[in-house]
LOLOKE-143718 format. One record per atom (N, C-alpha, C, O, CB): residue number from 1; residue in three letters; atom name; chain; z, x, y. Coordinates in steps of 0.1 Angstrom, whole numbers, plus 2048, in hexadecimal, padded with zeros to 3 digits. Glycine has a CB too. Example, Ala and Ser with C-alpha at 12.3 -4.5 7.8 and 13.67 -1.06 7.14 Angstrom:
# LOLOKE-143718
n|res|atom|chain|pz|px|py
1|ALA|N|A|84E|884|7C7
1|ALA|CA|A|84E|87B|7D3
1|ALA|C|A|84E|884|7DF
1|ALA|O|A|855|88E|7DF
1|ALA|CB|A|85A|871|7D3
2|SER|N|A|847|880|7EA
2|SER|CA|A|847|889|7F5
2|SER|C|A|84F|881|800
2|SER|O|A|850|886|80B
2|SER|CB|A|839|88D|7FA
This chain:
# LOLOKE-143718
n|res|atom|chain|pz|px|py
1|MET|N|A|AD9|EC3|724
1|MET|CA|A|AD5|EB2|725
1|MET|C|A|AC8|EB2|71C
1|MET|O|A|AC7|EA8|714
1|MET|CB|A|ACF|EAC|738
2|ARG|N|A|AC0|EBD|71B
2|ARG|CA|A|AB5|EBB|715
2|ARG|C|A|AB7|EB9|708
2|ARG|O|A|AAF|EB1|702
2|ARG|CB|A|AAD|EC4|716
3|ALA|N|A|AC0|EBD|701
3|ALA|CA|A|AC3|EBB|6F4
3|ALA|C|A|AC8|EAD|6F0
3|ALA|O|A|AC5|EA6|6E6
3|ALA|CB|A|ACC|EC5|6F0
4|ALA|N|A|AD0|EA9|6F9
4|ALA|CA|A|AD2|E9B|6F8
4|ALA|C|A|AC9|E90|6FB
4|ALA|O|A|AC9|E84|6F6
4|ALA|CB|A|ADB|E99|700
5|LEU|N|A|AC2|E95|702
5|LEU|CA|A|AB4|E8A|702
5|LEU|C|A|AA7|E8D|6F7
5|LEU|O|A|A9E|E85|6F5
5|LEU|CB|A|AAC|E8B|712
6|THR|N|A|AA8|E98|6F2
6|THR|CA|A|A9D|E9B|6E8
6|THR|C|A|AA2|E99|6D9
6|THR|O|A|A9B|E9A|6D0
6|THR|CB|A|A99|EAA|6EB
7|ASP|N|A|AAF|E96|6D8
7|ASP|CA|A|AB7|E95|6CB
7|ASP|C|A|AB0|E8A|6C4
7|ASP|O|A|AB0|E7F|6C9
7|ASP|CB|A|AC6|E92|6CC
8|GLY|N|A|AA8|E8D|6B6
8|GLY|CA|A|AA2|E82|6B2
8|GLY|C|A|A94|E7E|6B5
8|GLY|O|A|A91|E73|6B0
8|GLY|CB|A|AA9|E79|6B6
9|LEU|N|A|A8C|E86|6BC
9|LEU|CA|A|A82|E80|6C3
9|LEU|C|A|A78|E81|6B8
9|LEU|O|A|A79|E8B|6B1
9|LEU|CB|A|A7E|E86|6D0
10|PRO|N|A|A6E|E79|6B5
10|PRO|CA|A|A63|E77|6AC
10|PRO|C|A|A5A|E83|6AD
10|PRO|O|A|A59|E88|6B8
10|PRO|CB|A|A5B|E6B|6AE
11|PRO|N|A|A53|E89|6A2
11|PRO|CA|A|A4B|E95|6A1
11|PRO|C|A|A40|E92|6AB
11|PRO|O|A|A3A|E9C|6B0
11|PRO|CB|A|A46|E98|692
12|ARG|N|A|A3C|E85|6AF
12|ARG|CA|A|A31|E83|6BA
12|ARG|C|A|A34|E7A|6C4
12|ARG|O|A|A38|E6E|6C2
12|ARG|CB|A|A24|E7F|6B3
13|VAL|N|A|A32|E7E|6CE
13|VAL|CA|A|A36|E76|6DB
13|VAL|C|A|A27|E6E|6E1
13|VAL|O|A|A1E|E74|6E5
13|VAL|CB|A|A3D|E82|6E7
14|TYR|N|A|A28|E63|6E1
14|TYR|CA|A|A1B|E5D|6E8
14|TYR|C|A|A1D|E5A|6F7
14|TYR|O|A|A14|E5C|6FF
14|TYR|CB|A|A18|E4E|6E2
15|SER|N|A|A29|E57|6FB
15|SER|CA|A|A2B|E53|709
15|SER|C|A|A3A|E59|70D
15|SER|O|A|A44|E53|70B
15|SER|CB|A|A29|E42|70C
16|PRO|N|A|A39|E66|713
16|PRO|CA|A|A45|E6E|714
16|PRO|C|A|A4D|E65|721
16|PRO|O|A|A59|E66|720
16|PRO|CB|A|A41|E7F|717
17|ARG|N|A|A47|E5D|72B
17|ARG|CA|A|A4E|E56|735
17|ARG|C|A|A56|E48|72D
17|ARG|O|A|A61|E43|730
17|ARG|CB|A|A42|E52|741
18|ALA|N|A|A50|E44|724
18|ALA|CA|A|A56|E38|71C
18|ALA|C|A|A62|E3D|716
18|ALA|O|A|A6D|E37|717
18|ALA|CB|A|A4D|E33|710
19|LEU|N|A|A60|E49|70F
19|LEU|CA|A|A6A|E4E|707
19|LEU|C|A|A77|E52|70F
19|LEU|O|A|A82|E4E|70C
19|LEU|CB|A|A65|E5A|700
20|ILE|N|A|A74|E5B|71A
20|ILE|CA|A|A7F|E5D|721
20|ILE|C|A|A86|E52|726
20|ILE|O|A|A92|E53|727
20|ILE|CB|A|A7E|E65|72A
21|GLU|N|A|A7F|E46|72B
21|GLU|CA|A|A86|E3B|730
21|GLU|C|A|A8D|E34|726
21|GLU|O|A|A98|E30|728
21|GLU|CB|A|A7D|E32|737
22|ASN|N|A|A88|E34|71B
22|ASN|CA|A|A90|E2E|711
22|ASN|C|A|A9D|E37|70C
22|ASN|O|A|AA8|E32|70A
22|ASN|CB|A|A86|E2A|706
23|ARG|N|A|A9B|E45|70A
23|ARG|CA|A|AA6|E4C|709
23|ARG|C|A|AB2|E48|712
23|ARG|O|A|ABE|E44|70F
23|ARG|CB|A|AA2|E57|70B
24|LEU|N|A|AAC|E4C|71F
24|LEU|CA|A|AB8|E48|72B
24|LEU|C|A|ABD|E3A|729
24|LEU|O|A|AC9|E39|72C
24|LEU|CB|A|AB1|E49|73A
25|ARG|N|A|AB8|E33|727
25|ARG|CA|A|AC0|E25|725
25|ARG|C|A|AC9|E22|719
25|ARG|O|A|AD3|E1A|71A
25|ARG|CB|A|AB7|E1A|724
26|ARG|N|A|AC5|E2A|70B
26|ARG|CA|A|ACB|E28|700
26|ARG|C|A|AD9|E32|702
26|ARG|O|A|AE4|E2E|6FD
26|ARG|CB|A|ABF|E2B|6F4
27|LYS|N|A|AD8|E3D|708
27|LYS|CA|A|AE0|E45|707
27|LYS|C|A|AED|E43|712
27|LYS|O|A|AF8|E48|711
27|LYS|CB|A|AD8|E51|709
28|ARG|N|A|AE9|E3B|71C
28|ARG|CA|A|AF1|E38|727
28|ARG|C|A|AFE|E32|725
28|ARG|O|A|AFF|E27|71F
28|ARG|CB|A|AEA|E2F|72F
29|PRO|N|A|B08|E37|728
29|PRO|CA|A|B17|E31|724
29|PRO|C|A|B17|E24|72B
29|PRO|O|A|B13|E22|737
29|PRO|CB|A|B25|E3B|72A
30|ALA|N|A|B1D|E19|721
30|ALA|CA|A|B1E|E0D|723
30|ALA|C|A|B29|E08|731
30|ALA|O|A|B34|E0E|732
30|ALA|CB|A|B22|E08|716
31|PRO|N|A|B26|E01|739
31|PRO|CA|A|B2E|DFD|745
31|PRO|C|A|B39|DF7|742
31|PRO|O|A|B3A|DEE|73A
31|PRO|CB|A|B28|DF6|74E
32|PRO|N|A|B45|DFC|749
32|PRO|CA|A|B54|DF5|745
32|PRO|C|A|B54|DE6|749
32|PRO|O|A|B4F|DE1|754
32|PRO|CB|A|B62|DFE|74E
33|THR|N|A|B59|DE0|740
33|THR|CA|A|B5B|DD0|73E
33|THR|C|A|B67|DCF|744
33|THR|O|A|B70|DD6|740
33|THR|CB|A|B5B|DCA|72F
34|ALA|N|A|B69|DC6|74D
34|ALA|CA|A|B76|DBF|752
34|ALA|C|A|B75|DB0|74E
34|ALA|O|A|B6B|DA9|74E
34|ALA|CB|A|B77|DC0|763
35|GLY|N|A|B83|DAD|748
35|GLY|CA|A|B81|D9F|744
35|GLY|C|A|B83|D96|751
35|GLY|O|A|B86|D9B|75C
35|GLY|CB|A|B8C|D9A|73A
36|PRO|N|A|B80|D89|74E
36|PRO|CA|A|B80|D80|759
36|PRO|C|A|B8C|D7D|75D
36|PRO|O|A|B95|D7D|755
36|PRO|CB|A|B79|D75|758
37|VAL|N|A|B8E|D79|76B
37|VAL|CA|A|B9B|D75|770
37|VAL|C|A|B9B|D65|76C
37|VAL|O|A|B93|D5D|76F
37|VAL|CB|A|B9D|D79|780
38|THR|N|A|BA8|D62|764
38|THR|CA|A|BA7|D55|760
38|THR|C|A|BB4|D4F|76B
38|THR|O|A|BB1|D43|76F
38|THR|CB|A|BAA|D53|74E
39|THR|N|A|BBD|D53|76E
39|THR|CA|A|BC8|D4F|776
39|THR|C|A|BCA|D59|782
39|THR|O|A|BC7|D65|782
39|THR|CB|A|BD5|D4F|76D
40|VAL|N|A|BCF|D52|78D
40|VAL|CA|A|BD2|D5B|799
40|VAL|C|A|BE1|D54|79D
40|VAL|O|A|BE4|D48|79E
40|VAL|CB|A|BC5|D5A|7A6
41|GLU|N|A|BE8|D5F|79E
41|GLU|CA|A|BF6|D5B|7A2
41|GLU|C|A|BF6|D59|7B0
41|GLU|O|A|BF1|D60|7B8
41|GLU|CB|A|C00|D65|79D
42|VAL|N|A|BFF|D4D|7B3
42|VAL|CA|A|C02|D4B|7C3
42|VAL|C|A|C0E|D4D|7C6
42|VAL|O|A|C16|D47|7BF
42|VAL|CB|A|BFE|D3F|7C9
43|GLU|N|A|C12|D54|7D0
43|GLU|CA|A|C1E|D55|7D7
43|GLU|C|A|C21|D4F|7E3
43|GLU|O|A|C19|D52|7EB
43|GLU|CB|A|C20|D60|7D9
44|THR|N|A|C29|D48|7E7
44|THR|CA|A|C2E|D43|7F2
44|THR|C|A|C35|D4E|7FB
44|THR|O|A|C3D|D56|7F7
44|THR|CB|A|C38|D38|7ED
45|ARG|N|A|C31|D4D|808
45|ARG|CA|A|C37|D56|810
45|ARG|C|A|C3B|D50|81E
45|ARG|O|A|C37|D44|820
45|ARG|CB|A|C2E|D62|811
46|THR|N|A|C41|D56|825
46|THR|CA|A|C46|D4F|832
46|THR|C|A|C3C|D51|83B
46|THR|O|A|C36|D5C|83B
46|THR|CB|A|C55|D54|838
47|PRO|N|A|C39|D49|844
47|PRO|CA|A|C2E|D4A|84F
47|PRO|C|A|C30|D54|859
47|PRO|O|A|C3B|D56|85E
47|PRO|CB|A|C2D|D3D|856
48|GLY|N|A|C25|D5A|85D
48|GLY|CA|A|C27|D64|867
48|GLY|C|A|C1C|D6D|868
48|GLY|O|A|C12|D6D|860
48|GLY|CB|A|C33|D6C|865
49|ALA|N|A|C1C|D76|872
49|ALA|CA|A|C0D|D7F|873
49|ALA|C|A|C0E|D88|867
49|ALA|O|A|C05|D88|85F
49|ALA|CB|A|C09|D8A|882
50|SER|N|A|C19|D8F|865
50|SER|CA|A|C18|D9A|85A
50|SER|C|A|C17|D93|84B
50|SER|O|A|C10|D99|843
50|SER|CB|A|C27|DA3|85B
51|ALA|N|A|C1D|D87|849
51|ALA|CA|A|C1A|D82|83C
51|ALA|C|A|C0A|D7D|83C
51|ALA|O|A|C04|D7D|831
51|ALA|CB|A|C23|D75|838
52|TYR|N|A|C03|D79|847
52|TYR|CA|A|BF6|D73|846
52|TYR|C|A|BED|D80|847
52|TYR|O|A|BE1|D7F|844
52|TYR|CB|A|BF4|D67|851
53|ARG|N|A|BF2|D8C|84B
53|ARG|CA|A|BEB|D97|849
53|ARG|C|A|BEB|D9E|83B
53|ARG|O|A|BE1|DA3|836
53|ARG|CB|A|BF0|D9F|853
54|GLU|N|A|BF6|D9D|835
54|GLU|CA|A|BFA|DA0|826
54|GLU|C|A|BF1|D99|81D
54|GLU|O|A|BE9|D9E|816
54|GLU|CB|A|C09|D9D|822
55|ALA|N|A|BF2|D8A|81F
55|ALA|CA|A|BEA|D81|817
55|ALA|C|A|BDA|D86|818
55|ALA|O|A|BD3|D87|80E
55|ALA|CB|A|BED|D72|81B
56|ALA|N|A|BD6|D87|823
56|ALA|CA|A|BC8|D8B|826
56|ALA|C|A|BC4|D99|81E
56|ALA|O|A|BBB|D99|816
56|ALA|CB|A|BC6|D8D|836
57|ARG|N|A|BCA|DA2|821
57|ARG|CA|A|BCA|DAF|819
57|ARG|C|A|BC8|DAD|809
57|ARG|O|A|BBF|DB1|802
57|ARG|CB|A|BD7|DB6|81C
58|ARG|N|A|BD4|DA3|804
58|ARG|CA|A|BD2|DA4|7F6
58|ARG|C|A|BC6|D9A|7F3
58|ARG|O|A|BC1|D9C|7E8
58|ARG|CB|A|BE0|DA1|7EE
59|GLY|N|A|BC1|D91|7F9
59|GLY|CA|A|BB6|D88|7F5
59|GLY|C|A|BA8|D92|7F6
59|GLY|O|A|B9E|D91|7EE
59|GLY|CB|A|BB4|D7A|800
60|GLY|N|A|BA9|D9C|800
60|GLY|CA|A|B9E|DA3|801
60|GLY|C|A|B9C|DAD|7F5
60|GLY|O|A|B92|DAF|7EE
60|GLY|CB|A|B9E|DAA|80F
61|ALA|N|A|BA9|DB2|7F2
61|ALA|CA|A|BA9|DBB|7E5
61|ALA|C|A|BA1|DB4|7DA
61|ALA|O|A|B96|DB7|7D5
61|ALA|CB|A|BB9|DBE|7DF
62|LEU|N|A|BA9|DA8|7D8
62|LEU|CA|A|BA6|D9F|7CD
62|LEU|C|A|B95|D9D|7CB
62|LEU|O|A|B8E|D9D|7C1
62|LEU|CB|A|BAD|D91|7D1
63|ALA|N|A|B92|D9A|7D8
63|ALA|CA|A|B82|D94|7DA
63|ALA|C|A|B79|DA2|7D6
63|ALA|O|A|B70|DA3|7CD
63|ALA|CB|A|B7D|D8F|7EE
64|TRP|N|A|B7F|DAD|7DE
64|TRP|CA|A|B77|DBA|7D9
64|TRP|C|A|B76|DBF|7CA
64|TRP|O|A|B6D|DC4|7C5
64|TRP|CB|A|B7C|DC6|7E2
65|ALA|N|A|B82|DBC|7C4
65|ALA|CA|A|B84|DBF|7B6
65|ALA|C|A|B78|DB7|7AF
65|ALA|O|A|B70|DBD|7A8
65|ALA|CB|A|B92|DBA|7B2
66|LEU|N|A|B78|DAA|7B0
66|LEU|CA|A|B72|DA1|7A8
66|LEU|C|A|B62|DA4|7AB
66|LEU|O|A|B5A|DA4|7A1
66|LEU|CB|A|B77|D92|7AB
67|LEU|N|A|B5E|DA6|7B9
67|LEU|CA|A|B50|DA9|7B9
67|LEU|C|A|B4D|DB6|7B2
67|LEU|O|A|B42|DB6|7AC
67|LEU|CB|A|B4B|DAA|7C7
68|ARG|N|A|B55|DBF|7B1
68|ARG|CA|A|B51|DCD|7A9
68|ARG|C|A|B52|DCB|79A
68|ARG|O|A|B4E|DD3|792
68|ARG|CB|A|B5B|DDB|7AD
69|GLY|N|A|B58|DBD|795
69|GLY|CA|A|B58|DBC|788
69|GLY|C|A|B65|DC5|781
69|GLY|O|A|B65|DC9|776
69|GLY|CB|A|B4B|DC2|784
70|GLN|N|A|B6F|DC7|78A
70|GLN|CA|A|B7A|DCE|785
70|GLN|C|A|B85|DC2|783
70|GLN|O|A|B84|DB6|787
70|GLN|CB|A|B7F|DDB|790
71|ALA|N|A|B8F|DC7|77D
71|ALA|CA|A|B9A|DBE|77B
71|ALA|C|A|BA3|DBB|789
71|ALA|O|A|BA3|DC3|792
71|ALA|CB|A|BA4|DC5|770
72|ALA|N|A|BA9|DAF|789
72|ALA|CA|A|BAF|DAC|797
72|ALA|C|A|BBA|DB6|799
72|ALA|O|A|BC0|DBA|78F
72|ALA|CB|A|BB4|D9D|798
73|PRO|N|A|BBF|DBA|7A6
73|PRO|CA|A|BC9|DC3|7A8
73|PRO|C|A|BD5|DBC|7A5
73|PRO|O|A|BD5|DAF|7A6
73|PRO|CB|A|BC9|DCA|7B4
74|THR|N|A|BE0|DC4|7A2
74|THR|CA|A|BEC|DBE|79F
74|THR|C|A|BF6|DC0|7AE
74|THR|O|A|C01|DBC|7AE
74|THR|CB|A|BF1|DC6|791
């Protein structure tokens, strides 16, 4: 880990704290990006308690995925 952080250091370091903070920010991997949801497919189902529970489960999964920035589940 030390080699990854000190690779390419200048010969003189004036602020070790700022240098480490800068290196950690620049060498951190980019966060995954999920594309925005543009369309949502709607299915008509027969009414009933089981259909309601299934729709609520699917809606909850979609909401959680969108809040976390992930793609909508299929």
